[in-house]
DSSP file (Angstrom, degrees, kcal/mol; ACC not computed):
  #  RESIDUE AA STRUCTURE BP1 BP2  ACC     N-H-->O    O-->H-N    N-H-->O    O-->H-N    TCO  KAPPA ALPHA  PHI   PSI    X-CA   Y-CA   Z-CA
    1    1 A Q              0   0    0      0, 0.0     2,-0.4     0, 0.0   107,-0.1   0.000 360.0 360.0 360.0 159.9    0.0    0.0    0.0
    2    2 A V        -     0   0    0     91,-0.1     2,-0.5    24,-0.1    24,-0.2  -0.789 360.0-131.9-101.9 139.7    1.0    3.6   -0.5
    3    3 A R  E     -A   25   0A   0     22,-3.3    22,-2.5    -2,-0.4     2,-0.4  -0.801  26.9-168.6 -87.5 130.7    1.4    6.2    2.2
    4    4 A V  E     -A   24   0A   0     -2,-0.5     2,-0.4   105,-0.4   107,-0.3  -0.974   7.2-178.8-124.7 133.1   -0.5    9.4    1.3
    5    5 A E  E     -A   23   0A   0     18,-2.1    18,-2.3    -2,-0.4     2,-0.2  -0.985   8.0-159.5-138.9 126.0   -0.1   12.7    3.1
    6    6 A E  E     +A   22   0A   0     -2,-0.4     2,-0.3    16,-0.2    16,-0.2  -0.636  13.5 170.9 -98.6 158.4   -1.8   16.0    2.5
    7    7 A S  E     +A   21   0A   0     14,-2.2    14,-2.8    -2,-0.2   106,-0.1  -0.976  42.7  65.0-154.6 163.3   -0.8   19.5    3.6
    8    8 A G        +     0   0    0     -2,-0.3    11,-0.3     1,-0.2    14,-0.0   0.421  59.1 135.0 106.4  -1.2   -1.8   23.1    3.0
    9    9 A G        +     0   0    0     12,-0.1     2,-0.3     9,-0.1   106,-0.2  -0.167  21.9 117.9 -71.8 174.2   -5.3   23.4    4.4
   10   10 A G  E     -d  115   0B   0    104,-1.0   106,-2.8   103,-0.1     2,-0.4  -0.989  60.9 -44.9 161.7-164.6   -6.4   26.3    6.6
   11   11 A L  E     +d  116   0B   0     -2,-0.3     2,-0.3   104,-0.2   106,-0.2  -0.846  51.7 170.4-102.0 132.3   -8.7   29.2    6.9
   12   12 A V  E     -d  117   0B   0    104,-2.7   106,-2.2    -2,-0.4     3,-0.1  -0.986  31.4-114.8-140.6 149.9   -9.3   31.6    4.0
   13   13 A Q    >   -     0   0    0     -2,-0.3     3,-2.3   104,-0.2    68,-0.2  -0.470  49.7 -81.1 -80.3 155.0  -11.7   34.4    3.4
   14   14 A P  T 3  S+     0   0    0      0, 0.0    68,-0.2     0, 0.0    -1,-0.1  -0.292 120.8  26.7 -54.6 137.1  -14.3   34.2    0.6
   15   15 A G  T 3  S+     0   0    0     66,-3.7    65,-0.5     1,-0.3    67,-0.1   0.308 102.0 113.8  89.2  -8.6  -12.7   35.0   -2.7
   16   16 A G    <   -     0   0    0     -3,-2.3    65,-2.7    65,-0.4     2,-0.3  -0.051  56.8-126.9 -85.6-170.6   -9.3   33.9   -1.6
   17   17 A F        -     0   0    0     62,-0.2     2,-0.3    63,-0.2    62,-0.2  -0.941  16.4-172.4-140.0 158.9   -7.1   31.0   -2.6
   18   18 A L  E     - B   0  78A   0     60,-2.0    60,-3.2    -2,-0.3     2,-0.5  -0.978  14.6-144.5-145.4 154.9   -5.3   28.0   -1.2
   19   19 A R  E     - B   0  77A   0    -11,-0.3     2,-0.3    -2,-0.3    58,-0.2  -0.982  15.6-162.4-124.6 120.1   -2.9   25.5   -2.6
   20   20 A L  E     - B   0  76A   0     56,-2.6    56,-2.5    -2,-0.5     2,-0.3  -0.746   4.6-159.5 -98.5 147.9   -3.0   21.9   -1.2
   21   21 A S  E     -AB   7  75A   0    -14,-2.8   -14,-2.2    -2,-0.3     2,-0.4  -0.937   6.2-169.8-126.8 151.7   -0.2   19.4   -1.6
   22   22 A C  E     -AB   6  74A   0     52,-2.1    52,-2.0    -2,-0.3     2,-0.4  -0.997   2.7-165.5-142.4 135.2   -0.1   15.7   -1.5
   23   23 A A  E     -AB   5  73A   0    -18,-2.3   -18,-2.1    -2,-0.4     2,-0.4  -0.978   3.6-163.7-122.6 134.6    2.8   13.3   -1.4
   24   24 A A  E     +A    4   0A   0     48,-2.6     2,-0.3    -2,-0.4   -20,-0.2  -0.945  15.5 168.9-116.1 136.7    2.6    9.5   -2.0
   25   25 A S  E     +A    3   0A   0    -22,-2.5   -22,-3.3    -2,-0.4     3,-0.1  -0.975  41.5  63.0-144.0 157.0    5.3    7.1   -1.0
   26   26 A G  S    S+     0   0    0     -2,-0.3     2,-0.3   -24,-0.2   -24,-0.1  -0.138 105.0   2.3 122.7 -37.5    5.9    3.4   -0.8
   27   27 A R  S    S-     0   0    0    -24,-0.1   -24,-0.1     0, 0.0     2,-0.0  -0.956  94.7 -60.2-163.1 176.4    5.5    2.2   -4.3
   28   28 A S        -     0   0    0     -2,-0.3     2,-0.4    -3,-0.1    -3,-0.1  -0.337  49.0-148.7 -68.4 148.8    4.8    3.5   -7.8
   29   29 A V        -     0   0    0     40,-0.2     3,-0.1     1,-0.2    43,-0.1  -0.951  19.9-178.6-122.8 136.9    1.6    5.4   -8.3
   30   30 A G  S    S+     0   0    0     64,-2.3     2,-0.4    -2,-0.4    67,-0.2   0.880  73.2  21.7 -94.5 -58.3   -0.5    5.6  -11.5
   31   31 A T  E     -E   94   0B   0     63,-2.0    63,-2.1    65,-0.4     2,-0.4  -0.927  59.8-176.4-118.5 136.1   -3.4    7.8  -10.6
   32   32 A M  E     +EF  93  49B   0     17,-1.9    17,-2.9    -2,-0.4     2,-0.3  -0.968  14.1 173.2-125.8 147.6   -3.6   10.4   -7.8
   33   33 A A  E     -EF  92  48B   0     59,-2.4    59,-2.6    -2,-0.4     2,-0.4  -0.974  27.5-126.8-151.1 160.9   -6.8   12.4   -7.1
   34   34 A W  E     +EF  91  47B   0     13,-3.4    12,-2.8    -2,-0.3    13,-1.4  -0.937  25.6 175.0-111.4 136.4   -8.4   14.9   -4.8
   35   35 A F  E     -EF  90  45B   0     55,-2.8    55,-2.6    -2,-0.4     2,-0.3  -0.833  11.0-156.7-123.9 167.0  -11.7   14.4   -3.1
   36   36 A R  E     -EF  89  44B   0      8,-2.4     8,-3.2    -2,-0.3     2,-0.4  -0.992   8.0-157.8-144.6 155.5  -13.6   16.5   -0.6
   37   37 A Q  E     -E   88   0B   0     51,-2.3    51,-2.3    -2,-0.3     6,-0.2  -0.935  11.2-160.5-135.9 112.2  -16.2   15.9    2.1
   38   38 A A    >   -     0   0    0      4,-0.5     3,-2.3    -2,-0.4    49,-0.2  -0.502  44.5 -74.3 -84.6 158.1  -18.3   18.8    3.3
   39   39 A P  T 3  S+     0   0    0      0, 0.0    -1,-0.1     0, 0.0     3,-0.1  -0.293 118.8   4.2 -55.2 127.3  -20.1   18.6    6.6
   40   40 A G  T 3  S+     0   0    0      1,-0.3     2,-0.3    -3,-0.1    -2,-0.0   0.534 114.3 100.8  77.7   5.9  -23.2   16.4    6.3
   41   41 A K  S <  S-     0   0    0     -3,-2.3    -1,-0.3     1,-0.1     2,-0.1  -0.789  75.0-100.2-121.7 164.5  -22.4   15.4    2.7
   42   42 A N        -     0   0    0     -2,-0.3    -4,-0.5     1,-0.1     2,-0.2  -0.393  48.6 -91.3 -75.2 158.1  -20.9   12.5    0.9
   43   43 A R        -     0   0    0     -6,-0.2     2,-0.4    -2,-0.1    -6,-0.2  -0.515  50.0-162.5 -68.9 137.0  -17.3   12.5   -0.2
   44   44 A E  E     -F   36   0B   0     -8,-3.2    -8,-2.4    -2,-0.2     2,-0.2  -0.931  20.5-109.6-127.8 149.6  -17.1   13.8   -3.8
   45   45 A F  E     +F   35   0B   0     -2,-0.4   -10,-0.2   -10,-0.2     3,-0.1  -0.511  33.4 171.8 -72.7 139.0  -14.5   13.7   -6.5
   46   46 A V  E     -     0   0B   0    -12,-2.8    10,-2.5     1,-0.4     2,-0.3   0.755  57.0 -29.0-111.6 -58.9  -12.7   17.0   -7.3
   47   47 A A  E     -FG  34  55B   0    -13,-1.4   -13,-3.4     8,-0.2    -1,-0.4  -0.988  52.0-162.6-162.2 155.0   -9.8   16.4   -9.7
   48   48 A G  E     -FG  33  54B   0      6,-3.1     6,-2.1    -2,-0.3     2,-0.4  -0.930  10.9-147.4-141.8 165.6   -7.4   13.7  -10.7
   49   49 A F  E     +FG  32  53B   0    -17,-2.9   -17,-1.9    -2,-0.3     4,-0.2  -0.948  36.0 135.9-138.9 115.3   -4.1   13.3  -12.5
   50   50 A S  S    S-     0   0    0      2,-2.6     3,-0.1    -2,-0.4    49,-0.1   0.318  91.8 -24.3-118.5-107.9   -3.3   10.1  -14.5
   51   51 A W  S    S-     0   0    0      1,-0.1     2,-0.3     2,-0.0   -20,-0.0   0.771 142.1  -3.1 -72.8 -25.2   -1.7   10.5  -17.9
   52   52 A T  S    S-     0   0    0      0, 0.0    -2,-2.6     0, 0.0     2,-0.2  -0.868  94.0 -74.7-150.3-179.7   -3.4   13.9  -17.9
   53   53 A T  E     +G   49   0B   0     -2,-0.3     2,-0.3    -4,-0.2    -4,-0.2  -0.525  41.0 178.9 -84.6 152.8   -5.6   16.0  -15.7
   54   54 A Y  E     -G   48   0B   0     -6,-2.1    -6,-3.1    -2,-0.2     2,-0.3  -0.979   5.7-166.1-151.9 149.0   -9.3   15.5  -15.3
   55   55 A Y  E     -G   47   0B   0     -2,-0.3     2,-0.3    -8,-0.2    -8,-0.2  -0.909  30.5-106.5-134.6 153.3  -11.9   17.3  -13.2
   56   56 A A    >>  -     0   0    0    -10,-2.5     3,-2.1    -2,-0.3     4,-0.7  -0.652  46.0-116.5 -70.1 141.9  -15.4   17.1  -11.9
   57   57 A D  G >4 S+     0   0    0     -2,-0.3     3,-1.0     1,-0.3    -1,-0.1   0.829 110.3  62.1 -54.8 -36.6  -17.4   19.6  -14.0
   58   58 A S  G 34 S+     0   0    0      1,-0.2    -1,-0.3     3,-0.1   -12,-0.0   0.617 107.2  44.4 -70.0 -10.5  -18.2   21.8  -11.1
   59   59 A F  G X> S+     0   0    0     -3,-2.1     4,-2.4   -13,-0.2     3,-1.5   0.488  80.5 121.0-111.3  -5.8  -14.6   22.6  -10.4
   60   60 A K  T << S+     0   0    0     -3,-1.0     4,-0.1    -4,-0.7   -13,-0.0  -0.355  81.0  14.4 -61.7 135.4  -13.3   23.2  -13.9
   61   61 A G  T 34 S+     0   0    0      2,-0.5    -1,-0.2     1,-0.1     3,-0.1   0.116 125.8  56.9  89.7 -22.0  -11.8   26.7  -14.3
   62   62 A R  T <4 S+     0   0    0     -3,-1.5    17,-2.0     1,-0.2     2,-0.4   0.730 103.9  46.8-109.9 -33.9  -11.6   27.4  -10.6
   63   63 A F  E  <  -C   78   0A   0     -4,-2.4    -2,-0.5    15,-0.2     2,-0.4  -0.883  65.2-166.3-111.2 142.8   -9.4   24.5   -9.4
   64   64 A T  E     -C   77   0A   0     13,-2.5    13,-3.2    -2,-0.4     2,-0.4  -0.993   3.8-158.2-132.7 128.2   -6.2   23.3  -11.0
   65   65 A I  E     +C   76   0A   0     -2,-0.4     2,-0.3    11,-0.2    11,-0.2  -0.841  13.1 178.6-104.6 141.3   -4.4   20.1  -10.4
   66   66 A S  E     -C   75   0A   0      9,-2.0     9,-2.4    -2,-0.4     2,-0.4  -0.948   8.7-155.5-137.8 159.8   -0.7   19.6  -11.2
   67   67 A R  E     -C   74   0A   0     -2,-0.3     2,-0.6     7,-0.2     7,-0.2  -0.993  19.6-157.1-142.3 142.0    1.6   16.7  -10.7
   68   68 A D  E >>> -C   73   0A   0      5,-2.6     5,-1.7    -2,-0.4     4,-1.0  -0.901  18.2-173.3-111.1  96.7    5.3   15.9  -10.3
   69   69 A S  T 345S+     0   0    0     -2,-0.6     3,-0.3     1,-0.3   -40,-0.2   0.836  80.1  59.1 -63.8 -33.7    5.4   12.3  -11.4
   70   70 A A  T 345S+     0   0    0      1,-0.2    -1,-0.3    -3,-0.1    -2,-0.0   0.830 117.0  33.3 -64.3 -30.4    9.1   11.9  -10.4
   71   71 A K  T <45S-     0   0    0     -3,-0.9   -47,-0.3     2,-0.1    -1,-0.2   0.452 104.9-125.2-103.4  -3.5    8.2   12.8   -6.8
   72   72 A N  T  <5 +     0   0    0     -4,-1.0   -48,-2.6    -3,-0.3     2,-0.4   0.936  65.2 134.6  55.0  48.2    4.7   11.3   -6.7
   73   73 A T  E   < -BC  23  68A   0     -5,-1.7    -5,-2.6   -50,-0.2     2,-0.4  -0.946  35.8-169.9-124.7 148.9    3.2   14.5   -5.6
   74   74 A I  E     -BC  22  67A   0    -52,-2.0   -52,-2.1    -2,-0.4     2,-0.3  -0.987   5.8-157.4-133.2 148.4    0.2   16.4   -6.7
   75   75 A D  E     -BC  21  66A   0     -9,-2.4    -9,-2.0    -2,-0.4     2,-0.5  -0.887   5.1-152.6-119.2 153.5   -1.0   19.9   -5.9
   76   76 A L  E     -BC  20  65A   0    -56,-2.5   -56,-2.6    -2,-0.3     2,-0.6  -0.944   7.3-160.5-127.8 109.9   -4.5   21.5   -6.0
   77   77 A Q  E     -BC  19  64A   0    -13,-3.2   -13,-2.5    -2,-0.5     2,-0.5  -0.806  11.1-167.5 -88.7 121.7   -4.6   25.2   -6.6
   78   78 A M  E     -BC  18  63A   0    -60,-3.2   -60,-2.0    -2,-0.6     2,-0.3  -0.952   6.4-175.3-118.1 119.8   -8.0   26.5   -5.5
   79   79 A N        +     0   0    0    -17,-2.0   -62,-0.2    -2,-0.5   -63,-0.1  -0.753  59.5  17.0-114.0 159.3   -9.1   30.0   -6.5
   80   80 A N  S    S-     0   0    0    -65,-0.5    -1,-0.2    -2,-0.3   -63,-0.2   0.919  81.8-162.4  49.3  52.3  -12.1   32.1   -5.7
   81   81 A L        -     0   0    0    -65,-2.7   -66,-3.7    -3,-0.3   -65,-0.4  -0.366   8.0-167.0 -69.3 143.9  -13.0   30.0   -2.7
   82   82 A Q    >   -     0   0    0    -68,-0.2     3,-2.4   -67,-0.1     4,-0.3  -0.800  38.7 -96.7-126.5 168.3  -16.5   30.3   -1.3
   83   83 A S  G >  S+     0   0    0      1,-0.3     3,-1.8    -2,-0.3    34,-0.3   0.824 120.4  62.9 -57.2 -32.4  -18.1   29.1    1.9
   84   84 A E  G 3  S+     0   0    0      1,-0.3    -1,-0.3   -46,-0.0   -46,-0.0   0.601  91.1  67.5 -71.5  -8.6  -19.5   26.0    0.1
   85   85 A D  G <  S+     0   0    0     -3,-2.4    -1,-0.3    32,-0.1     2,-0.3   0.520  70.3 119.4 -84.8  -6.0  -15.9   24.9   -0.5
   86   86 A T    <   +     0   0    0     -3,-1.8     2,-0.3    -4,-0.3    30,-0.2  -0.447  43.5 111.2 -61.1 123.2  -15.5   24.4    3.2
   87   87 A A  E    S- H   0 115B   0     28,-2.0    28,-2.7    -2,-0.3     2,-0.6  -0.975  73.9 -84.4-175.1 169.1  -14.7   20.7    3.6
   88   88 A V  E     -EH  37 114B   0    -51,-2.3   -51,-2.3    -2,-0.3     2,-0.5  -0.887  45.3-147.2 -91.2 127.5  -12.0   18.2    4.4
   89   89 A Y  E     -EH  36 113B   0     24,-2.9    24,-2.1    -2,-0.6     2,-0.4  -0.849  14.0-164.2-102.9 128.6   -9.9   17.6    1.4
   90   90 A Y  E     -E   35   0B   0    -55,-2.6   -55,-2.8    -2,-0.5     2,-0.4  -0.871  11.0-147.1-115.5 143.1   -8.5   14.1    0.8
   91   91 A C  E     -E   34   0B   0     -2,-0.4    19,-2.2   -57,-0.2     2,-0.3  -0.877  20.6-173.8-104.0 141.8   -5.8   12.8   -1.5
   92   92 A A  E     -EI  33 109B   0    -59,-2.6   -59,-2.4    -2,-0.4     2,-0.3  -0.947   4.8-169.9-135.7 155.3   -6.1    9.3   -2.9
   93   93 A A  E     +EI  32 108B   0     15,-2.2    15,-1.5    -2,-0.3    14,-1.0  -0.981   7.7 179.3-144.2 154.3   -3.8    7.1   -5.0
   94   94 A R  E     -E   31   0B   0    -63,-2.1   -64,-2.3    -2,-0.3   -63,-2.0  -0.976  34.1-123.1-150.0 156.8   -3.9    3.9   -6.9
   95   95 A P  S    S+     0   0    0      0, 0.0     2,-0.3     0, 0.0   -63,-0.1   0.678  86.1  80.2 -77.9 -16.0   -1.2    2.0   -8.9
   96   96 A I  S    S-     0   0    0    -66,-0.1   -65,-0.4   -65,-0.1     2,-0.2  -0.719  78.0-124.6 -98.2 139.6   -3.2    1.9  -12.2
   97   97 A F        +     0   0    0     -2,-0.3     2,-0.2   -67,-0.2   -66,-0.1  -0.565  57.3 103.2 -77.5 143.0   -3.4    4.7  -14.7
   98   98 A G  S    S-     0   0    0     -2,-0.2     2,-1.7   -68,-0.1   -49,-0.1  -0.799  78.5 -82.9 159.4 163.6   -6.9    5.9  -15.6
   99   99 A Q        +     0   0    0     -2,-0.2     2,-0.3   -49,-0.1    -2,-0.1  -0.526  58.0 174.3 -90.0  71.7   -9.5    8.6  -15.1
  100  100 A Y        +     0   0    0     -2,-1.7    -2,-0.1     1,-0.1   -68,-0.0  -0.588  16.3 167.7 -83.6 139.9  -11.0    7.1  -11.9
  101  101 A R        +     0   0    0     -2,-0.3     2,-0.3   -56,-0.1   -56,-0.2   0.413  45.5  90.6-131.3  -4.7  -13.6    9.2  -10.0
  102  102 A E  S >  S-     0   0    0      1,-0.1     3,-1.5   -58,-0.1     4,-0.4  -0.738  73.1-128.1-102.5 147.7  -15.1    6.8   -7.4
  103  103 A E  G >  S+     0   0    0     -2,-0.3     3,-1.8     1,-0.3    -1,-0.1   0.900 109.4  58.0 -55.3 -42.1  -13.9    6.4   -3.9
  104  104 A D  G 3  S+     0   0    0      1,-0.3    -1,-0.3     3,-0.0     0, 0.0   0.632  92.3  69.9 -68.2 -12.2  -13.8    2.6   -4.3
  105  105 A D  G <  S+     0   0    0     -3,-1.5     2,-0.4   -11,-0.0    -1,-0.3   0.699  91.8  70.4 -74.4 -18.3  -11.3    3.0   -7.2
  106  106 A F    <   -     0   0    0     -3,-1.8   -12,-0.2    -4,-0.4     3,-0.1  -0.836  53.5-174.9-110.3 136.4   -8.6    4.1   -4.8
  107  107 A D  S    S+     0   0    0    -14,-1.0     2,-0.4    -2,-0.4   -13,-0.2   0.486  70.4  57.7-106.4  -4.6   -6.8    1.9   -2.4
  108  108 A S  E     +I   93   0B   0    -15,-1.5   -15,-2.2  -107,-0.1     2,-0.3  -0.994  61.9 176.2-132.5 131.8   -4.7    4.5   -0.6
  109  109 A W  E     -I   92   0B   0     -2,-0.4  -105,-0.4   -17,-0.2   -17,-0.2  -0.964  22.3-133.0-135.1 146.9   -5.9    7.6    1.2
  110  110 A G        -     0   0    0    -19,-2.2  -105,-0.2    -2,-0.3     3,-0.1  -0.340  34.7-106.0 -84.3 177.6   -4.5   10.4    3.3
  111  111 A Q        -     0   0    0   -107,-0.3  -106,-0.1     1,-0.2   -21,-0.1   0.645  62.7-116.0 -80.4 -15.6   -6.0   11.6    6.6
  112  112 A G        -     0   0    0    -21,-0.1     2,-0.4   -24,-0.0   -22,-0.2   0.014  16.1-119.3  97.5 154.1   -7.4   14.7    5.0
  113  113 A T  E     - H   0  89B   0    -24,-2.1   -24,-2.9  -106,-0.1     2,-0.3  -1.000  25.8-121.4-133.8 134.4   -6.7   18.4    5.5
  114  114 A Q  E     - H   0  88B   0     -2,-0.4  -104,-1.0   -26,-0.2     2,-0.5  -0.562  22.5-171.1 -80.9 131.6   -9.4   20.9    6.6
  115  115 A V  E     -dH  10  87B   0    -28,-2.7   -28,-2.0    -2,-0.3     2,-0.5  -0.991   5.8-175.3-118.5 122.7  -10.2   23.9    4.4
  116  116 A T  E     -d   11   0B   0   -106,-2.8  -104,-2.7    -2,-0.5     2,-0.6  -0.978   9.2-165.2-122.3 124.7  -12.4   26.5    5.9
  117  117 A V  E     +d   12   0B   0     -2,-0.5     2,-0.3   -34,-0.3  -104,-0.2  -0.928  34.5 131.8-111.1 111.9  -13.7   29.5    3.9
  118  118 A S              0   0    0   -106,-2.2    -2,-0.1    -2,-0.6   -36,-0.0  -0.993 360.0 360.0-159.5 147.9  -15.1   32.1    6.2
  119  119 A S              0   0    0     -2,-0.3  -106,-0.1  -106,-0.2    -1,-0.1   0.432 360.0 360.0 -91.7 360.0  -14.9   35.9    6.8
């Protein structure tokens, strides 16, 4: 299994931005992705990086995912954050390449990092 660790969460005002980072270690990784879980809601897919980037439609244009394949790290740049973006953001990894979007597709997860958008 892969060890996955997120960083970069925090408190930001509406309209602000944050950059989350995730590092995976332990074995080679094919696909890495970000999910989030808001209070009282199910965990949802945000963006992933396999051979290329892919996004849930609701985050296109506002969130940007990037990857350093040599280091097995991915970043999530989040712009124009709003209160509804408040959630715990999770990084996930799996050894196979592909545009996976479901929780069950991933076998390695980080502990999550809290993002709070509030004035």
